[in-house]
C-alpha positions in Angstrom: 11.5 22.7 -79.4 12.3 24.9 -76.3 10.2 28.1 -75.7 12.8 30.8 -75.9 10.5 33.7 -76.1 11.4 34.9 -72.6 15.1 34.9 -73.5 14.4 36.8 -76.7 12.3 39.3 -74.8 15.0 39.9 -72.3 17.7 40.4 -74.9 15.4 42.7 -76.8 14.7 44.8 -73.7 18.4 45.2 -73.0 19.1 46.0 -76.6 16.4 48.6 -76.9 17.2 50.4 -73.6 18.7 53.9 -73.8 21.7 55.2 -72.0 19.6 57.1 -69.4 17.5 54.1 -68.3 18.4 51.3 -66.0 17.8 48.8 -68.9 16.1 46.1 -66.9 13.4 45.7 -64.3 13.5 44.3 -60.8 12.2 41.0 -62.3 15.2 41.0 -64.6 17.5 41.6 -61.6 15.9 38.7 -59.7 16.5 36.4 -62.7 20.2 37.4 -62.9 20.6 37.0 -59.1 19.1 33.5 -59.1 21.1 32.3 -62.1 18.0 31.8 -64.3 19.2 34.5 -66.8 22.5 32.7 -67.3 20.8 29.4 -68.0 18.4 31.0 -70.4 21.2 32.6 -72.3 23.0 29.3 -72.6 19.9 27.6 -73.8 19.3 30.3 -76.4 22.8 30.2 -78.0 23.0 26.3 -77.8 19.7 26.1 -79.7 21.0 28.6 -82.3 24.1 26.4 -82.7 22.0 23.3 -83.2 19.9 25.1 -85.9 23.1 25.9 -87.8 24.2 22.3 -87.5 20.9 21.1 -88.9 21.0 23.5 -91.9 24.4 22.1 -92.9 23.5 18.5 -92.4 22.2 18.0 -96.0 25.7 17.9 -97.4 26.6 15.4 -94.7 23.6 13.3 -95.7 24.7 13.4 -99.4 28.2 12.2 -98.4 26.8 9.4 -96.3 24.3 8.3 -99.0 27.2 8.2 -101.5 29.3 6.2 -99.1 26.5 3.7 -98.5 25.9 3.3 -102.2 29.6 2.3 -102.7 29.6 -0.2 -99.9 30.4 -3.7 -101.1 30.2 -6.1 -98.1 32.9 -8.8 -98.7 32.3 -9.2 -102.4 28.5 -9.2 -102.7 28.7 -7.4 -106.1 30.9 -10.1 -107.5 28.8 -12.9 -106.1 25.7 -11.3 -107.6 27.4 -11.3 -111.0 28.7 -14.9 -110.6 25.3 -16.2 -109.5 23.5 -14.4 -112.3 25.9 -16.0 -114.8 25.3 -19.5 -113.3 21.5 -19.0 -113.5 21.8 -18.0 -117.2 24.1 -20.9 -118.0 22.1 -23.5 -116.1 18.8 -22.2 -117.6 20.2 -22.3 -121.1 21.4 -25.9 -120.5 18.0 -27.0 -119.1 16.2 -25.7 -122.2 18.9 -26.2 -124.8 18.1 -27.5 -128.2 21.0 -30.0 -127.7 18.5 -32.4 -126.1 16.0 -32.1 -128.9 18.3 -33.8 -131.4 18.0 -37.5 -131.8 21.7 -37.5 -132.3 23.1 -35.3 -129.5 26.3 -33.6 -130.6 28.9 -34.5 -128.0 31.0 -31.4 -128.4 28.1 -29.1 -127.8 27.0 -31.1 -124.8 30.5 -31.1 -123.3 30.9 -27.4 -123.9 27.6 -26.6 -122.2 28.2 -28.8 -119.2 31.7 -27.4 -118.8 30.3 -23.8 -118.6 27.9 -25.1 -116.0 30.7 -26.6 -113.9 32.8 -23.4 -114.2 29.8 -21.2 -113.2 28.9 -23.5 -110.2 32.5 -23.4 -108.9 32.7 -19.6 -109.2 29.6 -19.2 -107.1 30.8 -21.7 -104.4 34.2 -19.9 -104.3 32.8 -16.4 -104.0 30.1 -17.4 -101.5 32.8 -18.4 -99.1 33.8 -14.7 -99.0 30.4 -13.4 -98.1 28.6 -13.1 -94.8 24.9 -13.4 -95.5 22.4 -15.8 -94.0 20.2 -15.7 -97.0 23.1 -16.4 -99.4 24.3 -19.2 -97.1 21.0 -21.0 -96.9 20.7 -21.0 -100.7 24.3 -22.2 -101.2 23.8 -24.9 -98.6 20.7 -26.1 -100.5 22.7 -26.1 -103.7 25.5 -28.1 -102.1 23.0 -30.6 -100.6 21.3 -31.1 -104.0 24.7 -31.8 -105.6 25.6 -34.2 -102.8 22.3 -36.1 -103.3 23.0 -36.4 -107.1 26.8 -37.1 -106.6 26.6 -40.7 -107.9 24.6 -39.8 -111.0 27.0 -36.9 -111.6 30.0 -39.2 -111.2 28.6 -41.5 -113.9 29.0 -38.7 -116.4 32.4 -37.5 -115.2 31.5 -34.9 -112.6 32.8 -35.4 -109.0 32.5 -33.3 -105.9 35.7 -32.2 -104.2 36.2 -31.7 -100.4 35.9 -27.9 -101.1 32.4 -28.6 -102.5 33.5 -27.6 -106.0 32.9 -29.8 -109.1 35.6 -31.5 -110.9 35.0 -32.4 -114.5 36.6 -35.2 -116.5 35.8 -34.2 -120.1 36.7 -37.6 -121.5 34.3 -39.4 -119.2 31.6 -36.8 -120.1 32.1 -37.2 -123.8 31.9 -41.0 -123.6 29.0 -41.0 -121.1 25.5 -42.2 -122.0 23.9 -39.0 -123.4 20.5 -40.0 -121.9 22.1 -39.8 -118.4 23.5 -36.4 -119.1 20.1 -35.2 -120.5 18.3 -36.5 -117.4 20.6 -34.4 -115.2 20.4 -31.2 -117.1 17.4 -31.1 -119.3 14.2 -29.5 -118.0 13.1 -27.1 -115.3 12.9 -29.8 -112.6 16.2 -31.5 -113.5 19.3 -31.1 -111.3 20.5 -28.3 -113.6 17.1 -26.6 -113.6 17.1 -26.6 -109.8 20.6 -25.2 -109.6 19.4 -22.4 -111.9 16.6 -21.7 -109.5 19.0 -21.5 -106.5 21.4 -19.4 -108.4 18.6 -16.9 -109.1 17.9 -16.8 -105.3 21.6 -16.2 -104.6 21.8 -13.4 -107.1 18.8 -11.8 -105.5 20.2 -12.2 -102.0 23.5 -10.7 -103.0 22.0 -7.7 -104.8 23.6 -4.6 -103.3 20.8 -2.2 -104.1 18.2 -4.3 -102.3 20.5 -5.3 -99.4 21.6 -1.8 -98.6 18.7 0.4 -99.8 15.4 -1.4 -99.9 16.1 -3.1 -96.6 17.6 0.1 -95.4 20.2 -1.7 -93.2 22.9 0.8 -94.2 21.5 4.0 -95.4 18.9 4.7 -92.7 21.3 3.6 -90.0 23.9 6.2 -91.2 21.5 8.9 -92.2 19.7 8.5 -88.8 22.8 10.0 -87.2 21.8 13.3 -88.8 18.2 13.4 -87.7 18.6 16.4 -85.3 15.7 18.0 -83.4 16.0 21.2 -81.4 
């Protein structure tokens, strides 16, 4: 902060002078003649203006904070919801009581797998609208895992399209060997269990509050514009 005591003293001396006195000394005269007085006056009033700006910046910070909280980079909020849903569906399928029955009910199995396919496709579709390296790496892993298991998936009626989405033939699934379906989706380390794990990672990577507050990539960058020092 600038030392403006000399300016304040000069202003005070002029303000306190009476009509019968000169009002300033030869030193003051020398300062005016050299231009120092004018520079000091500008510094004084510019600093006063900055102080006023700082005092009003709190409202600007509130507006910026509110704006940052509402930011939704290319559908991250929706992706977070879709990924969380897939994680739930895949986890439920992996631990489902369906597989504990000696006589697996085909309609329950088909319904559960269909929900998985729908959830998987929603995440793939929404991830294409998001620009995030963390999301991309987890989605790529998910696609790679599906590609590796493509033959096993095809045997139960699930094929992978050129758009990386899953296509389900319900008739083939219903008539498939239930043991093959169970091997793909039952258990934490099954294909379905691994997809649940990656879906959880995607949900975390697309979480707005952590992306734009904890990592401070938006809030601090914007609020930093109002960090004013005099």
